[in-house]
C-alpha positions, 0 to 999 in steps of 0.5 A: 285653810289647808296646809300642804306638806311636800317632802324634799325628794318629791319637790326635787322630782317634780321640778326635774320633770317640769324642767325636762318637759320645758327643755323638750318643748323648747327643743321641739319648737327650735328655740334651742340652737344646735352647735355644729363644730367645724373641723378642729384646727390643731397646732402645727406640732400636732399634725403631719404637714408638707409645708415648711412652717415654724411654730412657737408654742407654750405648753401649759396643758401638762398633757397630750394635746394631740388627742385622736391624731395618732 
């Protein structure tokens, strides 16, 4: 009977390599779906518009929600 002692760092490294290999194999076979985001719809108050529209909003985000529109 043999007892193998594996260090914690070696075990984590080996499991990481196996996980990456499994993900690459799944990706190469097309098992992982890709997500293509459609054009992001921003609130009316955040975009320039010629239409006459009214907007009722509740700003609960405490920040600038119009990222990349200025």
